[in-house]
C-alpha positions as semicolon CSV with decimal commas, in nm:
position;residue;x (nm);y (nm);z (nm)
1;M;3,445;-3,825;-1,679
2;K;3,774;-3,657;-1,769
3;K;3,741;-3,768;-2,134
4;R;3,387;-3,633;-2,156
5;L;3,489;-3,294;-2,021
6;L;3,781;-3,281;-2,263
7;S;3,563;-3,359;-2,567
8;I;3,313;-3,083;-2,479
9;S;3,595;-2,835;-2,439
10;L;3,735;-2,930;-2,779
11;V;3,398;-2,880;-2,952
12;V;3,360;-2,533;-2,805
13;L;3,719;-2,450;-2,892
14;M;3,670;-2,560;-3,254
15;A;3,357;-2,346;-3,284
16;L;3,543;-2,045;-3,152
17;M;3,824;-2,106;-3,399
18;I;3,582;-2,120;-3,693
19;L;3,372;-1,811;-3,601
20;P;3,497;-1,456;-3,526
21;S;3,442;-1,332;-3,170
22;I;3,301;-0,999;-3,053
23;S;3,309;-0,878;-2,694
24;F;3,060;-0,637;-2,536
25;A;2,890;-0,594;-2,198
26;N;3,153;-0,817;-2,034
27;T;3,044;-1,112;-2,254
28;T;3,228;-1,246;-2,558
29;Y;2,985;-1,311;-2,844
30;T;3,058;-1,523;-3,147
31;E;2,929;-1,385;-3,478
32;W;2,656;-1,606;-3,626
33;T;2,661;-1,590;-4,004
34;S;2,412;-1,862;-4,102
35;T;2,089;-1,733;-4,260
36;T;1,897;-2,064;-4,236
37;T;1,935;-2,183;-3,876
38;L;2,024;-2,073;-3,522
39;P;2,298;-2,196;-3,283
40;T;2,214;-2,498;-3,066
41;T;2,537;-2,554;-2,871
42;S;2,625;-2,370;-2,549
43;G;2,773;-2,026;-2,602
44;A;2,695;-1,660;-2,669
45;Y;2,614;-1,566;-3,028
46;K;2,538;-1,248;-3,218
47;L;2,341;-1,240;-3,544
48;T;2,508;-1,067;-3,836
49;S;2,210;-1,091;-4,073
50;D;1,844;-1,190;-4,092
51;V;1,763;-1,561;-4,055
52;T;1,477;-1,764;-4,209
53;I;1,394;-2,093;-4,037
54;T;1,188;-2,356;-4,219
55;N;1,239;-2,644;-3,971
56;Q;1,253;-2,687;-3,597
57;V;1,558;-2,557;-3,412
58;T;1,607;-2,758;-3,091
59;I;1,819;-2,638;-2,799
60;G;1,900;-2,908;-2,541
61;A;1,777;-3,267;-2,539
62;W;1,520;-3,484;-2,372
63;S;1,622;-3,619;-2,033
64;S;1,451;-3,791;-1,743
65;G;1,579;-3,500;-1,534
66;Y;1,535;-3,130;-1,596
67;T;1,883;-2,996;-1,521
68;T;1,987;-2,741;-1,782
69;T;2,308;-2,845;-1,963
70;T;2,284;-2,647;-2,287
71;T;2,267;-2,269;-2,256
72;V;2,250;-2,053;-2,567
73;T;2,266;-1,675;-2,540
74;L;2,144;-1,511;-2,861
75;D;2,184;-1,140;-2,939
76;L;1,941;-1,054;-3,219
77;N;2,152;-0,744;-3,287
78;G;1,857;-0,569;-3,456
79;H;1,799;-0,852;-3,706
80;T;1,487;-1,059;-3,783
81;V;1,442;-1,433;-3,737
82;K;1,154;-1,543;-3,959
83;L;0,972;-1,870;-3,892
84;D;0,824;-2,003;-4,216
85;G;0,706;-2,363;-4,244
86;S;0,472;-2,614;-4,084
87;N;0,751;-2,729;-3,852
88;A;0,929;-2,396;-3,816
89;Q;0,973;-2,321;-3,447
90;I;1,233;-2,268;-3,177
91;Y;1,204;-2,561;-2,935
92;I;1,385;-2,552;-2,601
93;Q;1,405;-2,907;-2,467
94;N;1,410;-2,983;-2,094
95;T;1,791;-2,972;-2,071
96;G;1,810;-2,649;-2,269
97;M;1,804;-2,278;-2,188
98;L;1,776;-1,994;-2,437
99;I;1,859;-1,635;-2,340
100;I;1,739;-1,378;-2,595
101;K;1,897;-1,032;-2,605
102;D;1,896;-0,743;-2,850
103;S;2,184;-0,496;-2,839
104;V;2,032;-0,273;-3,110
105;G;1,666;-0,262;-3,006
106;T;1,488;-0,364;-3,327
107;G;1,552;-0,740;-3,312
108;L;1,250;-0,959;-3,397
109;I;1,148;-1,325;-3,402
110;T;0,825;-1,356;-3,604
111;N;0,611;-1,571;-3,831
112;E;0,458;-1,273;-4,009
113;G;0,407;-1,343;-4,380
114;A;0,467;-1,717;-4,339
115;T;0,253;-1,948;-4,550
116;S;0,235;-2,199;-4,265
117;N;0,382;-2,234;-3,919
118;A;0,398;-2,463;-3,616
119;Q;0,123;-2,414;-3,355
120;Y;0,377;-2,262;-3,114
121;P;0,645;-2,043;-3,274
122;I;0,850;-2,073;-2,952
123;Q;0,797;-2,384;-2,739
124;V;0,958;-2,409;-2,394
125;K;1,007;-2,740;-2,219
126;G;1,323;-2,622;-2,044
127;K;1,394;-2,253;-1,973
128;L;1,356;-1,934;-2,174
129;Q;1,486;-1,594;-2,061
130;I;1,400;-1,283;-2,260
131;D;1,609;-0,971;-2,194
132;G;1,534;-0,785;-2,517
133;G;1,390;-0,805;-2,866
134;T;1,035;-0,882;-2,982
135;L;0,877;-1,229;-3,011
136;E;0,570;-1,221;-3,235
137;N;0,289;-1,442;-3,361
138;A;0,104;-1,297;-3,660
139;L;-0,087;-1,604;-3,782
140;P;-0,445;-1,712;-3,695
141;N;-0,511;-1,856;-3,348
142;L;-0,153;-1,946;-3,250
143;K;0,037;-1,885;-2,926
144;T;0,359;-1,684;-2,947
145;V;0,530;-1,857;-2,651
146;Y;0,415;-2,194;-2,518
147;V;0,548;-2,297;-2,174
148;Q;0,495;-2,670;-2,199
149;D;0,477;-2,832;-1,853
150;T;0,506;-2,778;-1,478
151;A;0,889;-2,782;-1,476
152;S;0,918;-2,532;-1,762
153;V;1,000;-2,167;-1,690
154;C;0,981;-1,854;-1,903
155;T;1,124;-1,530;-1,758
156;L;1,064;-1,191;-1,922
157;N;1,305;-0,919;-1,805
158;G;1,282;-0,692;-2,108
159;G;1,160;-0,686;-2,467
160;T;0,813;-0,780;-2,592
161;I;0,600;-1,092;-2,642
162;I;0,310;-1,012;-2,874
163;N;0,020;-1,184;-3,048
164;S;-0,058;-0,936;-3,325
165;Y;-0,333;-1,145;-3,486
166;T;-0,653;-0,963;-3,388
167;K;-0,910;-1,244;-3,419
168;G;-0,768;-1,504;-3,182
169;G;-0,463;-1,655;-3,015
170;Q;-0,247;-1,568;-2,715
171;A;0,087;-1,409;-2,643
172;V;0,180;-1,654;-2,364
173;S;0,023;-1,996;-2,315
174;N;0,159;-2,118;-1,985
175;K;0,147;-2,465;-1,832
176;G;0,456;-2,410;-1,621
177;T;0,579;-2,088;-1,457
178;F;0,580;-1,749;-1,626
179;I;0,781;-1,479;-1,449
180;M;0,759;-1,118;-1,563
181;N;1,007;-0,868;-1,417
182;G;0,984;-0,612;-1,695
183;G;0,916;-0,571;-2,065
184;K;0,577;-0,606;-2,227
185;V;0,325;-0,878;-2,308
186;E;0,052;-0,786;-2,556
187;N;-0,245;-0,963;-2,714
188;K;-0,441;-0,773;-2,978
189;A;-0,718;-1,036;-2,987
190;A;-1,011;-1,001;-2,746
191;G;-1,222;-1,303;-2,838
192;S;-1,597;-1,291;-2,871
193;D;-1,644;-1,295;-2,492
194;G;-1,340;-1,084;-2,402
195;L;-1,160;-1,383;-2,249
196;A;-0,874;-1,400;-2,499
197;S;-0,583;-1,330;-2,265
198;A;-0,234;-1,192;-2,300
199;I;-0,107;-1,449;-2,047
200;N;-0,293;-1,775;-1,995
201;G;-0,255;-2,083;-1,784
202;H;-0,053;-2,203;-1,488
203;K;0,156;-2,019;-1,225
204;V;0,218;-1,652;-1,304
205;I;0,450;-1,414;-1,114
206;I;0,449;-1,045;-1,209
207;T;0,695;-0,804;-1,046
208;G;0,703;-0,535;-1,315
209;G;0,644;-0,450;-1,679
210;T;0,328;-0,389;-1,880
211;I;0,054;-0,625;-1,995
212;E;-0,177;-0,498;-2,270
213;A;-0,480;-0,697;-2,385
214;A;-0,776;-0,625;-2,608
215;G;-0,961;-0,882;-2,396
216;T;-0,820;-1,010;-2,061
217;G;-0,481;-0,938;-1,907
218;I;-0,413;-1,263;-1,719
219;E;-0,617;-1,583;-1,717
220;A;-0,518;-1,845;-1,460
221;T;-0,814;-2,030;-1,316
222;G;-0,641;-2,323;-1,148
223;E;-0,309;-2,197;-1,014
224;S;-0,174;-1,898;-0,826
225;V;-0,105;-1,553;-0,967
226;E;0,129;-1,327;-0,769
227;I;0,148;-0,960;-0,863
228;T;0,386;-0,731;-0,673
229;G;0,443;-0,464;-0,940
230;G;0,356;-0,368;-1,296
231;T;0,067;-0,245;-1,508
232;I;-0,225;-0,424;-1,676
233;K;-0,432;-0,247;-1,944
234;A;-0,723;-0,461;-2,060
235;G;-1,013;-0,387;-2,292
236;W;-1,246;-0,624;-2,105
237;F;-1,112;-0,780;-1,784
238;G;-0,792;-0,719;-1,594
239;L;-0,778;-1,066;-1,439
240;H;-0,964;-1,393;-1,490
241;T;-0,844;-1,575;-1,182
242;R;-0,931;-1,778;-0,876
243;Y;-0,616;-1,752;-0,662
244;A;-0,456;-1,416;-0,745
245;T;-0,265;-1,218;-0,481
246;I;-0,199;-0,852;-0,555
247;K;0,041;-0,703;-0,302
248;P;0,274;-0,424;-0,422
249;E;0,630;-0,447;-0,294
250;E;0,781;-0,145;-0,124
251;G;0,877;0,111;-0,386
252;K;0,661;-0,052;-0,655
253;T;0,312;0,014;-0,787
254;V;0,043;-0,209;-0,933
255;K;-0,211;-0,054;-1,165
256;I;-0,495;-0,240;-1,337
257;T;-0,715;-0,064;-1,591
258;A;-1,002;-0,253;-1,751
259;G;-1,288;-0,155;-1,978
260;R;-1,543;-0,384;-1,816
261;A;-1,427;-0,523;-1,477
262;A;-1,102;-0,540;-1,285
263;I;-1,158;-0,911;-1,213
264;I;-1,372;-1,182;-1,361
265;A;-1,401;-1,441;-1,085
266;Y;-1,364;-1,796;-1,205
267;S;-1,544;-1,962;-0,913
268;A;-1,590;-1,945;-0,540
269;P;-1,269;-1,999;-0,341
270;A;-1,169;-2,337;-0,206
271;A;-1,012;-2,409;0,135
272;G;-1,017;-2,044;0,234
273;K;-0,830;-1,934;-0,076
274;G;-0,939;-1,679;-0,332
275;N;-0,832;-1,356;-0,494
276;K;-0,666;-1,125;-0,239
277;I;-0,597;-0,756;-0,298
278;Y;-0,364;-0,578;-0,056
279;G;-0,291;-0,268;-0,261
280;G;-0,268;-0,113;-0,603
281;T;-0,484;0,113;-0,819
282;F;-0,788;-0,029;-0,998
283;D;-0,970;0,166;-1,270
284;A;-1,276;-0,012;-1,412
285;P;-1,657;0,030;-1,420
286;T;-1,691;-0,246;-1,159
287;L;-1,458;-0,447;-0,941
288;M;-1,579;-0,797;-1,021
289;E;-1,792;-0,968;-1,279
290;S;-1,885;-1,333;-1,255
291;K;-1,921;-1,541;-1,568
292;Y;-1,942;-1,865;-1,374
293;V;-2,122;-1,981;-1,060
294;C;-1,957;-1,794;-0,773
295;D;-2,017;-1,516;-0,526
296;A;-1,847;-1,205;-0,396
297;T;-1,642;-1,405;-0,144
298;N;-1,413;-1,502;-0,431
299;T;-1,227;-1,174;-0,384
300;E;-1,123;-1,007;-0,056
301;I;-0,975;-0,658;-0,039
302;Y;-0,731;-0,544;0,230
303;G;-0,608;-0,226;0,064
304;G;-0,587;-0,028;-0,258
305;L;-0,744;0,258;-0,450
306;F;-1,052;0,203;-0,667
307;T;-1,256;0,411;-0,911
308;M;-1,555;0,189;-0,831
309;D;-1,704;0,123;-0,486
310;P;-1,549;-0,207;-0,365
311;A;-1,746;-0,222;-0,038
312;E;-1,899;-0,564;-0,105
313;N;-1,556;-0,725;-0,122
314;V;-1,381;-0,549;0,166
315;A;-1,237;-0,791;0,423
316;P;-1,372;-0,787;0,783
317;G;-1,204;-0,517;0,991
318;Y;-1,134;-0,295;0,688
319;I;-1,320;0,014;0,572
320;V;-1,374;0,216;0,255
321;N;-1,261;0,578;0,271
322;Y;-1,410;0,813;0,009
323;P;-1,322;1,040;-0,154
324;V;-0,945;1,021;-0,179
325;F;-0,799;1,251;-0,442
326;V;-0,543;1,083;-0,670
327;D;-0,433;1,257;-0,990
328;D;-0,731;1,493;-0,959
329;A;-0,973;1,198;-0,947
330;D;-1,199;1,080;-0,664
331;M;-1,100;0,730;-0,550
332;Y;-1,227;0,478;-0,296
333;E;-0,953;0,376;-0,053
334;V;-0,962;0,049;0,139
335;K;-0,763;0,046;0,462
336;L;-0,745;-0,118;0,803
337;N;-1,014;0,012;1,035
338;K;-0,787;0,153;1,305
339;P;-0,752;0,504;1,444
340;Y;-0,580;0,717;1,187
341;V;-0,422;1,058;1,195
342;T;-0,617;1,377;1,144
343;Q;-0,477;1,724;1,177
344;D;-0,774;1,955;1,175
345;A;-0,881;2,289;1,311
346;I;-1,230;2,295;1,464
347;D;-1,403;2,632;1,435
348;T;-1,517;2,781;1,765
349;P;-1,665;3,125;1,848
350;D;-1,324;3,242;1,972
351;G;-1,123;3,105;1,682
352;D;-0,985;2,771;1,572
353;F;-0,938;2,473;1,801
354;E;-0,583;2,381;1,709
355;M;-0,494;2,016;1,658
356;L;-0,156;1,851;1,626
357;V;-0,046;1,504;1,728
358;V;0,232;1,392;1,962
359;S;0,459;1,147;1,782
360;E;0,594;1,011;2,113
361;V;0,249;0,879;2,203
362;Q;0,189;0,695;1,879
363;G;0,310;0,349;1,976
364;E;0,154;0,375;2,319
365;L;-0,192;0,470;2,193
366;E;-0,175;0,188;1,938
367;K;-0,096;-0,063;2,213
368;I;-0,374;0,074;2,433
369;F;-0,610;0,048;2,139
370;E;-0,511;-0,315;2,071
371;K;-0,573;-0,404;2,438
372;E;-0,911;-0,233;2,424
373;I;-1,003;-0,442;2,120
374;E;-0,925;-0,762;2,313
375;K;-1,147;-0,678;2,609
376;N;-1,412;-0,449;2,457
377;E;-1,669;-0,639;2,252
378;A;-1,843;-0,320;2,141
379;L;-1,519;-0,186;1,996
380;K;-1,436;-0,518;1,832
381;E;-1,781;-0,533;1,675
382;A;-1,750;-0,174;1,553
383;L;-1,422;-0,254;1,376
384;L;-1,559;-0,567;1,211
385;D;-1,865;-0,373;1,101
386;G;-1,640;-0,125;0,927
387;K;-1,730;0,172;1,146
388;S;-1,504;0,473;1,163
389;V;-1,300;0,464;1,485
390;N;-1,077;0,729;1,641
391;I;-0,946;0,854;1,972
392;Q;-1,079;1,189;2,091
393;V;-0,964;1,433;2,353
394;Q;-1,283;1,586;2,492
395;M;-1,284;1,904;2,702
396;E;-1,582;2,042;2,894
397;E;-1,603;2,356;3,105
398;L;-1,753;2,283;3,448
399;E;-1,919;2,473;3,725
400;E;-1,861;2,394;4,092
401;K;-2,199;2,220;4,114
402;D;-2,087;1,975;3,844
403;I;-1,800;1,844;4,058
404;K;-1,824;1,602;4,344
405;E;-1,798;1,768;4,682
406;E;-1,486;1,577;4,788
407;E;-1,310;1,666;4,462
408;L;-1,383;2,038;4,494
409;K;-1,280;2,038;4,861
410;A;-0,950;1,866;4,781
411;I;-0,872;2,114;4,503
412;K;-0,947;2,419;4,723
413;E;-0,735;2,282;5,006
414;A;-0,445;2,238;4,765
415;L;-0,495;2,592;4,632
416;K;-0,452;2,756;4,974
417;D;-0,438;3,127;4,888
418;G;-0,474;3,073;4,513
419;K;-0,777;3,165;4,305
420;I;-0,970;2,933;4,071
421;I;-1,023;3,074;3,720
422;D;-1,201;2,783;3,555
423;L;-1,284;2,415;3,604
424;Y;-1,263;2,153;3,331
425;D;-1,321;1,786;3,266
426;I;-1,071;1,635;3,016
427;T;-1,144;1,288;2,878
428;L;-0,950;1,065;2,636
429;A;-1,223;0,859;2,467
430;I;-1,238;0,590;2,199
431;I;-1,519;0,673;1,955
432;A;-1,677;0,437;1,702
433;D;-1,906;0,613;1,455
434;R;-1,955;0,896;1,709
435;Q;-2,048;0,648;1,982
436;E;-1,818;0,644;2,285
437;V;-1,721;0,282;2,353
438;S;-1,436;0,329;2,601
439;T;-1,224;0,586;2,785
440;I;-0,854;0,595;2,865
441;S;-0,765;0,736;3,206
442;E;-0,385;0,738;3,189
443;I;-0,098;0,721;2,941
444;S;0,276;0,712;3,014
445;N;0,364;0,998;2,777
446;K;0,217;1,346;2,811
447;L;-0,017;1,545;2,592
448;K;0,037;1,921;2,578
449;F;-0,249;2,168;2,630
450;K;-0,277;2,546;2,620
451;V;-0,531;2,776;2,783
452;L;-0,578;3,141;2,685
453;I;-0,539;3,381;2,980
454;P;-0,740;3,706;2,941
455;E;-0,533;4,022;2,952
456;D;-0,716;4,160;3,256
457;L;-0,584;3,866;3,460
458;L;-0,222;3,929;3,373
459;K;-0,007;4,115;3,626
460;D;0,345;4,116;3,763
461;G;0,415;3,854;4,025
462;R;0,116;3,637;3,925
463;T;0,180;3,273;3,847
464;F;-0,066;3,037;3,677
465;F;-0,110;2,667;3,751
466;M;-0,332;2,376;3,659
467;Y;-0,451;2,159;3,947
468;R;-0,553;1,805;3,855
469;Y;-0,773;1,577;4,064
470;H;-0,718;1,214;3,965
471;N;-0,789;0,896;4,161
472;G;-0,835;1,081;4,489
473;K;-0,515;1,285;4,460
474;V;-0,460;1,651;4,369
475;E;-0,146;1,744;4,179
476;K;-0,019;2,092;4,092
477;L;0,091;2,114;3,728
478;T;0,327;2,395;3,641
479;G;0,358;2,554;3,299
480;E;0,455;2,870;3,116
481;L;0,297;3,161;2,935
482;D;0,379;3,205;2,566
483;E;0,388;3,530;2,373
484;E;0,017;3,507;2,293
485;N;-0,077;3,474;2,662
486;Y;-0,151;3,104;2,645
487;F;-0,072;2,905;2,956
488;I;0,093;2,581;2,838
489;F;0,098;2,265;3,048
490;E;0,136;1,888;3,003
491;S;-0,063;1,599;3,144
492;D;-0,077;1,221;3,120
493;K;-0,395;1,168;3,325
494;F;-0,750;1,258;3,229
495;S;-0,988;1,374;3,503
496;T;-1,094;1,702;3,667
497;Y;-0,878;2,013;3,622
498;A;-0,878;2,359;3,782
499;L;-0,702;2,654;3,620
500;A;-0,580;2,885;3,897
501;Y;-0,333;3,157;3,982
502;E;-0,130;3,267;4,281
503;D;0,001;3,615;4,353
504;K;0,341;3,682;4,496
505;V;0,319;3,803;4,856
506;E;0,522;4,123;4,895
507;E;0,721;4,180;5,213
508;P;0,594;4,488;5,411
509;T;0,824;4,792;5,412
510;A;0,894;5,011;5,715
511;G;0,626;5,277;5,753
512;G;0,450;5,135;5,447
513;Q;0,094;5,032;5,401
514;G;0,175;4,659;5,406
515;S;0,117;4,399;5,141
516;A;-0,192;4,353;4,933
517;E;-0,293;4,068;5,161
518;Q;-0,289;4,309;5,461
519;Q;-0,517;4,567;5,301
520;P;-0,880;4,596;5,412
521;A;-1,116;4,349;5,251
522;E;-1,329;4,627;5,100
523;D;-1,030;4,747;4,893
524;K;-0,984;4,406;4,728
525;K;-1,130;4,335;4,385
526;D;-1,256;4,007;4,248
527;E;-1,007;3,929;3,976
528;T;-1,137;3,587;3,871
529;P;-1,321;3,631;3,541
530;K;-1,375;3,316;3,337
531;T;-1,168;3,237;3,028
532;G;-1,466;3,091;2,844
533;A;-1,526;2,739;2,722
534;F;-1,374;2,797;2,380
535;D;-1,038;2,940;2,483
536;I;-0,880;2,597;2,540
537;A;-0,675;2,433;2,267
538;L;-0,508;2,096;2,260
539;Y;-0,198;2,081;2,049
540;V;0,041;1,798;1,995
541;L;0,373;1,797;1,810
542;G;0,471;1,563;1,525
543;A;0,266;1,305;1,336
544;I;0,101;0,968;1,395
545;V;0,047;0,711;1,122
546;L;-0,239;0,505;1,261
547;V;-0,374;0,683;1,569
548;S;-0,613;0,976;1,554
549;V;-0,649;1,226;1,837
550;V;-0,946;1,452;1,773
551;G;-1,001;1,749;2,001
552;T;-1,348;1,866;2,097
553;V;-1,465;2,145;2,326
554;K;-1,814;2,139;2,469
555;A;-2,006;2,391;2,677
556;K;-2,211;2,118;2,837
557;K;-2,137;1,768;2,957
558;P;-2,053;1,543;2,662
559;G;-2,303;1,273;2,583
560;K;-2,241;0,957;2,390
561;Y;-2,207;1,143;2,062
562;S;-1,933;1,377;1,946
563;K;-1,895;1,608;1,653
């Protein structure tokens, strides 16, 4: 083993002694001066001139194992490598790895103008990594990069892979794994049926970069396609797949634009698999077109923005929201059918019904909602049916005859010498497509309400309160008046309420007339005018992501339907 290591070291040392060295980007590159071949021994090399290859250049060797032992880093340095000959190709064997860079930006590997060329200008049995430069096929019906078998890997981080022949061929023919983190893959050929693809074949992983295709962006009908970032621009179809998963990573976007359909479904899914869309933007005349025997279940959508209506493919429990304005365009949005935030003002005869949401109650309302789903079949069915669901705070002005006798008696006993201004019923209800399916009687956090007090009820020494009757018990809720004469109070229970006031009892003075309470009854005035049903506003502070609290005020008892 020691002898073998020594001999390898000597070979590398001799090569370094023969060729000048250049250092940049923390890597020492050896100048490559040959114009007829490329380096095949491990090391980092930089072209100093154009190169024309007429025979195969092989990096690595065949082995029963696939461990990479020969790694060649090649900086094109703005030069062109021309492949010209029936056997002219770069072949990376299963123990080899080629890393292509381009420090200038105009480096090119191409067969343009060749009289003949191998079927695959670049054939990968080991590993190919592209960080820069352009790899091009310009001859009829060839594949620019061929990833040969299941253990072979091609990774594109930067640069371009292009099939510039317009009547056929592919940019990437993949029977192994193709990983795209950046750069560009382009196929200028569409094929007679639009199925000529920029990337074709086995496992495909896309995290970034751009795919441009006159026909189809990615074709992979037997293996998985994972897309977490990047852009696809296709003349016909964005994807021709059976097991694609589109799920943008945080901070990344996925955008697919297609002239005919976003997806052409290869066949119906097997074993519960199929195309899954969790996000991204899709711009095409239709979502899915089927060229083979399959149905809409091939593709399920759990999120994303669409220029077409994707309703047929939306997963159970998800809904389509339309319109959503994105870049001045109307889009269909697919999202989970859960209560979502609204921050609206509802017009009433006395002004707007103000609406804000309490951030502290967000998690609690979500948990309550999840428990309701478990036990409430009507709510569960509404969600699965894609109905719009939210949580509403409903307020109704009451008269004494609308309240149970024991409730009214308990409130008046608690009032003592106070005066009732108005009576209300406040309900926290779960609404599915305007149909009340459940109510919530208590929460641990408090919602904040405000009630307008008319000016003729304001006087020195008068204090306002809200009395709440809930589960057989009356509680006195204190609050404060703001500058606009709104009485503000908080509550975490939803039942019967009485707005009331109490006047301060003045101590009698010597020789005086006594307090107001001691004056004759005929001198007293009824100072209990009503505030009106539309003077109440619910307002909550902050923002909720998934829970909607919609306020409504009604002059009569609420039925099963709300505005």
